[in-house]
Wavefront OBJ file of the C-alpha trace (Angstrom):
o trace
v 14.632 31.620 -4.363
v 16.707 33.823 -2.121
v 17.725 36.701 -4.417
v 21.153 36.931 -2.752
v 22.185 34.213 -5.209
v 20.806 35.906 -8.333
v 24.233 37.008 -9.605
v 25.613 33.453 -9.756
v 22.843 30.836 -9.768
v 21.433 28.822 -12.699
v 18.099 29.863 -14.152
v 14.933 28.984 -12.305
v 12.064 27.291 -14.214
v 10.107 30.532 -14.594
v 13.121 32.156 -16.301
v 13.773 29.468 -18.889
v 11.422 30.679 -21.625
v 12.754 34.240 -21.579
v 16.367 33.088 -21.522
v 15.727 30.808 -24.505
v 14.051 33.649 -26.449
v 16.967 36.007 -25.735
v 19.437 33.366 -26.876
v 17.585 32.863 -30.160
v 17.597 36.634 -30.701
v 21.362 36.821 -30.162
v 23.289 37.576 -33.382
v 26.416 35.668 -32.344
v 24.400 32.614 -31.340
v 22.692 32.608 -34.710
v 26.074 32.794 -36.430
v 27.090 29.646 -34.531
v 23.863 27.884 -35.515
v 24.385 28.835 -39.141
v 27.711 27.035 -39.074
v 25.929 23.786 -38.205
v 23.210 24.092 -40.852
v 24.145 26.796 -43.389
v 21.541 25.580 -45.872
v 18.630 26.366 -43.532
v 17.229 29.913 -43.334
v 17.421 31.531 -39.908
v 13.632 31.474 -39.529
v 13.549 27.721 -40.125
v 16.446 26.988 -37.747
v 14.934 29.037 -34.962
v 11.481 27.647 -35.647
v 12.762 24.094 -35.243
v 14.483 25.025 -31.976
v 11.317 26.672 -30.647
v 9.363 23.531 -31.526
v 11.939 21.358 -29.762
v 11.750 23.647 -26.699
v 8.029 22.956 -26.307
v 7.432 21.384 -22.923
v 10.844 22.367 -21.524
v 10.138 23.928 -18.137
v 13.242 23.308 -16.045
v 17.016 23.178 -16.550
v 16.794 19.375 -16.116
v 14.203 19.250 -18.928
v 16.589 21.308 -21.060
v 19.445 18.911 -20.365
v 17.367 15.881 -21.287
v 15.864 17.459 -24.424
v 18.880 19.309 -25.850
v 22.102 18.385 -24.096
v 21.658 14.626 -23.704
v 21.527 13.952 -27.477
v 24.582 16.186 -28.013
v 26.623 14.485 -25.289
v 25.523 11.042 -26.470
v 26.747 11.989 -29.946
v 30.119 13.126 -28.562
v 30.472 9.857 -26.632
v 29.614 7.832 -29.732
v 31.744 9.863 -32.136
v 34.770 10.931 -30.071
v 35.242 8.208 -27.435
v 35.365 4.417 -27.294
v 32.706 4.520 -24.598
v 32.181 5.770 -21.043
v 32.059 3.540 -17.969
v 30.529 4.619 -14.650
v 31.354 2.681 -11.477
v 29.264 3.762 -8.498
v 29.710 0.781 -6.188
v 29.444 3.023 -3.120
v 26.066 4.413 -4.248
v 22.912 2.653 -5.342
v 20.942 3.473 -8.493
v 18.437 5.680 -6.671
v 21.245 7.924 -5.497
v 21.317 6.574 -1.931
v 24.571 6.092 -0.085
v 25.141 2.438 0.793
v 26.447 3.317 4.236
v 26.486 6.081 6.852
v 24.451 8.815 5.151
v 20.958 8.262 3.718
v 20.679 11.588 1.895
v 20.029 11.351 -1.847
v 22.076 14.288 -3.072
v 25.848 14.501 -3.447
v 28.708 16.894 -4.018
v 31.028 15.125 -6.436
v 34.604 16.387 -6.054
v 36.832 15.096 -8.843
v 40.055 15.493 -10.687
v 39.651 17.698 -13.758
v 40.371 16.598 -17.311
v 38.072 18.587 -19.603
v 36.570 22.060 -19.197
v 33.177 21.076 -20.616
v 32.856 17.302 -20.669
v 33.839 16.232 -17.139
v 30.443 17.276 -15.790
v 28.529 16.627 -19.037
v 29.595 12.970 -19.143
v 28.733 12.653 -15.443
v 25.246 14.067 -16.119
v 24.546 11.461 -18.770
v 25.823 8.578 -16.633
v 23.702 9.688 -13.678
v 20.607 9.809 -15.894
v 21.389 6.474 -17.535
v 21.883 4.800 -14.151
v 18.591 5.920 -12.651
v 19.701 8.807 -10.467
v 16.899 11.336 -9.911
v 18.789 14.368 -11.172
v 22.055 15.559 -12.693
v 24.630 17.997 -11.270
v 24.892 21.728 -10.944
v 28.404 22.887 -11.772
v 30.584 25.908 -11.163
v 31.993 27.517 -14.307
v 34.520 30.338 -14.360
v 33.331 33.660 -15.729
v 36.510 33.791 -17.833
v 34.846 31.247 -20.135
v 31.596 33.212 -20.466
v 32.946 35.490 -23.147
v 29.646 36.007 -24.996
v 26.175 36.692 -23.532
v 24.712 33.642 -25.304
v 27.294 31.348 -23.665
v 26.355 32.677 -20.218
v 22.659 32.094 -20.966
v 23.314 28.612 -22.300
v 25.329 27.430 -19.299
v 22.830 28.885 -16.821
v 20.065 27.004 -18.659
v 22.291 23.940 -18.291
v 22.450 24.055 -14.447
v 25.699 26.034 -14.137
v 26.460 28.619 -11.469
v 29.074 31.288 -12.091
v 32.480 31.326 -10.386
v 34.154 34.724 -10.528
v 37.847 34.837 -11.436
v 40.581 37.471 -11.204
v 39.358 39.083 -7.990
v 41.126 41.032 -5.274
v 41.626 39.167 -1.963
v 38.660 40.975 -0.402
v 36.416 40.273 -3.381
v 37.582 36.664 -3.461
v 36.565 36.161 0.168
v 33.088 37.516 -0.532
v 32.772 35.446 -3.710
v 33.887 32.256 -1.942
v 31.396 32.814 0.863
v 28.573 33.406 -1.619
v 29.483 30.336 -3.655
v 29.702 28.136 -0.558
v 26.370 29.436 0.712
v 24.850 28.666 -2.675
v 26.275 25.125 -2.836
v 24.848 24.335 0.615
v 21.522 25.856 -0.461
v 21.501 23.824 -3.684
v 22.181 20.500 -1.927
v 19.989 20.917 1.141
v 17.129 23.118 -0.102
v 16.946 22.700 -3.883
v 17.840 18.994 -3.599
v 20.447 19.201 -6.364
v 23.727 17.355 -6.844
v 26.889 19.420 -7.286
v 30.029 18.716 -9.290
v 33.178 20.689 -8.508
v 36.811 20.170 -9.461
v 39.266 19.375 -6.672
v 41.346 22.422 -7.620
v 41.054 25.633 -9.590
v 41.941 24.792 -13.185
v 43.272 21.539 -14.563
v 46.528 19.951 -13.406
v 48.527 20.262 -16.623
v 50.716 17.260 -15.763
v 47.778 15.139 -14.437
v 49.345 15.065 -10.958
v 45.941 15.642 -9.404
v 45.863 17.053 -5.862
v 42.917 18.408 -3.903
v 43.448 21.996 -2.852
v 42.721 22.632 0.807
v 41.287 25.999 -0.251
v 38.507 24.217 -2.187
v 37.530 22.205 0.889
v 37.690 25.305 3.108
v 35.447 27.116 0.637
v 32.922 24.265 0.782
v 32.904 24.508 4.584
v 32.301 28.271 4.665
v 28.568 27.837 4.102
v 27.936 25.347 6.912
v 28.722 21.833 8.088
v 30.700 20.153 5.324
v 28.947 16.868 6.138
v 25.625 18.129 4.786
v 27.176 18.332 1.314
v 27.696 14.539 1.298
v 30.985 14.750 -0.615
v 31.884 11.884 -2.942
v 35.487 11.710 -4.269
v 35.246 10.970 -7.989
v 38.033 9.644 -10.228
v 38.007 10.522 -13.933
v 40.315 8.636 -16.292
v 40.733 9.526 -19.974
v 42.648 7.030 -22.075
v 43.758 9.892 -24.308
v 43.565 13.610 -23.522
v 42.998 15.517 -26.767
v 44.272 18.702 -25.087
v 47.590 17.133 -24.067
v 49.614 18.979 -26.723
v 47.929 22.287 -25.834
v 48.795 21.776 -22.173
v 52.416 20.924 -23.047
v 52.581 23.961 -25.303
v 51.300 26.194 -22.513
v 53.901 24.755 -20.128
v 56.702 25.741 -22.512
v 55.194 29.193 -22.947
v 55.133 29.663 -19.163
v 58.652 28.273 -18.836
v 59.965 30.704 -21.437
v 57.866 33.628 -20.194
v 56.684 33.380 -16.554
v 54.228 36.230 -17.199
v 52.464 34.313 -19.979
v 48.672 34.074 -19.656
v 46.232 32.264 -21.895
v 43.964 34.398 -24.051
v 40.231 33.972 -24.416
v 40.923 32.406 -27.779
v 43.212 29.886 -26.061
v 40.346 28.958 -23.722
v 38.010 28.496 -26.684
v 40.610 26.376 -28.497
v 40.926 24.162 -25.411
v 37.145 23.798 -25.168
v 36.778 22.953 -28.857
v 39.690 20.499 -28.875
v 38.493 18.805 -25.695
v 34.977 18.321 -27.047
v 35.801 17.132 -30.562
v 39.146 15.381 -29.976
v 39.557 11.611 -29.608
v 39.527 10.436 -25.998
v 39.642 6.651 -26.238
v 37.742 5.060 -23.346
v 36.616 7.266 -20.443
v 36.093 5.949 -16.913
v 34.322 7.446 -13.883
v 34.597 5.780 -10.487
v 32.945 7.029 -7.283
v 34.958 6.680 -4.111
v 33.649 6.063 -0.638
v 31.482 9.027 0.503
v 33.404 11.300 2.848
v 30.685 11.163 5.518
v 31.397 7.468 6.075
v 34.885 8.258 7.427
v 35.214 11.997 8.113
v 34.658 11.539 11.846
v 38.026 9.777 11.986
v 39.557 13.233 11.475
v 37.316 15.090 13.923
v 39.897 15.374 16.712
v 42.551 16.965 14.526
v 43.383 20.671 15.015
v 41.595 22.817 12.441
v 44.854 23.677 10.673
v 45.527 19.953 10.152
v 41.965 18.843 9.409
v 41.749 20.104 5.828
v 45.195 18.818 4.914
v 44.241 15.371 6.206
v 40.857 15.513 4.452
v 42.503 16.485 1.157
v 45.115 13.738 1.491
v 42.511 11.049 2.182
v 40.376 12.245 -0.744
v 43.438 12.216 -3.005
v 44.157 8.624 -2.008
v 40.621 7.653 -3.004
v 40.747 9.554 -6.279
v 44.170 8.153 -7.189
v 43.247 4.578 -6.331
v 40.091 5.018 -8.411
v 41.931 5.715 -11.673
v 41.413 3.028 -14.268
v 44.731 1.128 -14.683
v 45.144 1.589 -18.441
v 48.009 -0.029 -20.394
v 49.212 3.179 -22.058
v 49.662 4.898 -18.694
v 52.009 2.158 -17.494
v 53.781 2.212 -20.866
v 54.264 5.975 -20.415
v 55.731 5.371 -16.959
v 58.253 2.890 -18.350
v 59.188 5.193 -21.240
v 59.610 8.129 -18.863
v 61.836 6.257 -16.417
v 63.649 4.192 -19.041
v 63.047 1.087 -16.908
v 60.972 -1.973 -17.942
v 59.154 -2.174 -14.615
v 55.580 -2.719 -15.784
v 55.871 -4.982 -18.811
v 53.099 -7.154 -17.374
v 50.672 -4.177 -17.579
v 50.807 -3.637 -21.345
v 51.591 -5.299 -24.659
v 54.190 -4.184 -27.208
v 51.324 -3.014 -29.411
v 50.067 -0.730 -26.618
v 53.469 0.902 -26.295
v 53.931 1.313 -30.065
v 50.429 2.784 -30.413
v 51.123 5.240 -27.603
v 54.478 6.345 -29.056
v 52.857 6.942 -32.457
v 50.132 8.941 -30.748
v 52.637 11.160 -28.906
v 54.553 11.866 -32.107
v 51.311 12.819 -33.851
v 50.299 15.169 -31.035
v 53.722 16.847 -31.010
v 53.265 17.691 -34.692
v 50.170 19.752 -33.795
v 52.180 22.216 -31.679
v 52.410 25.590 -33.379
v 54.444 27.838 -31.058
v 57.727 29.301 -32.355
v 60.883 27.362 -31.415
v 59.207 24.316 -29.883
v 61.472 22.495 -27.442
v 60.550 18.970 -28.551
v 62.422 17.169 -25.760
v 60.711 19.312 -23.120
v 57.296 18.966 -24.776
v 57.593 15.184 -25.104
v 58.669 14.899 -21.462
v 55.663 16.921 -20.300
v 53.277 14.799 -22.348
v 54.788 11.604 -20.976
v 54.264 12.982 -17.455
v 50.574 13.577 -18.196
v 50.094 9.892 -18.962
v 52.538 8.453 -16.417
v 51.322 10.357 -13.352
v 47.910 8.626 -13.075
v 49.647 5.236 -13.066
v 52.278 6.400 -10.560
v 49.707 7.978 -8.251
v 47.463 4.906 -8.417
v 50.376 2.656 -7.407
v 51.343 5.014 -4.584
v 47.732 5.110 -3.321
v 47.316 1.343 -3.380
v 50.759 0.188 -2.273
v 52.722 3.232 -1.100
l 1 2 3 4 5 6 7 8 9 10 11 12 13 14 15 16 17 18 19 20 21 22 23 24 25 26 27 28 29 30 31 32 33 34 35 36 37 38 39 40 41 42 43 44 45 46 47 48 49 50 51 52 53 54 55 56 57 58 59 60 61 62 63 64 65 66 67 68 69 70 71 72 73 74 75 76 77 78 79 80 81 82 83 84 85 86 87 88 89 90 91 92 93 94 95 96 97 98 99 100 101 102 103 104 105 106 107 108 109 110 111 112 113 114 115 116 117 118 119 120 121 122 123 124 125 126 127 128 129 130 131 132 133 134 135 136 137 138 139 140 141 142 143 144 145 146 147 148 149 150 151 152 153 154 155 156 157 158 159 160 161 162 163 164 165 166 167 168 169 170 171 172 173 174 175 176 177 178 179 180 181 182 183 184 185 186 187 188 189 190 191 192 193 194 195 196 197 198 199 200 201 202 203 204 205 206 207 208 209 210 211 212 213 214 215 216 217 218 219 220 221 222 223 224 225 226 227 228 229 230 231 232 233 234 235 236 237 238 239 240 241 242 243 244 245 246 247 248 249 250 251 252 253 254 255 256 257 258 259 260 261 262 263 264 265 266 267 268 269 270 271 272 273 274 275 276 277 278 279 280 281 282 283 284 285 286 287 288 289 290 291 292 293 294 295 296 297 298 299 300 301 302 303 304 305 306 307 308 309 310 311 312 313 314 315 316 317 318 319 320 321 322 323 324 325 326 327 328 329 330 331 332 333 334 335 336 337 338 339 340 341 342 343 344 345 346 347 348 349 350 351 352 353 354 355 356 357 358 359 360 361 362 363 364 365 366 367 368 369 370 371 372 373 374 375 376 377 378 379 380 381 382 383 384 385 386 387 388
């Protein structure tokens, strides 16, 4: 491994045992474990984990041994199921047209800090793909040493936040170089969000800066980008996002705390999501040459727009999203897309989520409007992509 990537990369196989030992020796990690099984002495808990770690040699082994059962439990307990549509790819990870390479850079809209990539990992494994994805995770979320160790054992590379412009340029170059290295040399898949942070109103748009970053490390074609659409029936963090939007409206200088980030992670993991859908779009390499003659300043805008059209058209057309669009506009335009029961269920859900908001002086009309936007925008953007 080229040590230039040591400050950001996931652990290598030869580092896994030491990282696992250091995590077990971490006082804060043990406090977390105690919360799951308070009746077991520390020596027994750690002994069981060491036994389970036997034979784990790589981050992929770790995912299959430890993370897969956890994610399967979350899917079973906190969703109504996950569906993966990969019509443009075959089960061995080969592209059906244009590019025969077996590794991909999945670029998707962003719904959940933790689960977007975790669900994708499980669906890739379950559908016969040879490996999972490496993901970028912001260092603002790595608030404890044990969390940083855990995510690096789980195939995550670190994305630095809050940098000066000069530092950001260096960090972007390093990250791009690493992503190209991971896809072409390590033979890993990559998952990356289409923008920095989640779109609070679910109006998902690919940032040109993300695509430019991906191109800094070499020919963007060698990354074999696949636009990926993620649809959650219900977003358990919707009320937290609406709450944050009011806080920013009332105080433009407002910034989330580390505790806010943890609350979002916890709520996203353990909140009810209904059915979750993933749909792969047509790989970029099968059409990117159509944009080759554009001036450089126009190329990335056109690439982002075409990827957005694929992501938007790939949303699952769920009844509650069309009900939200009708409620928001006050017009009965999509009555054929949902039943009365769907609309009543959705309105009850929104009222229940609004009751969870804890900020002083909540502006209920504003908060409700923002939550309706979160559910209406996927339907609106899908219609625009297909028929606009």
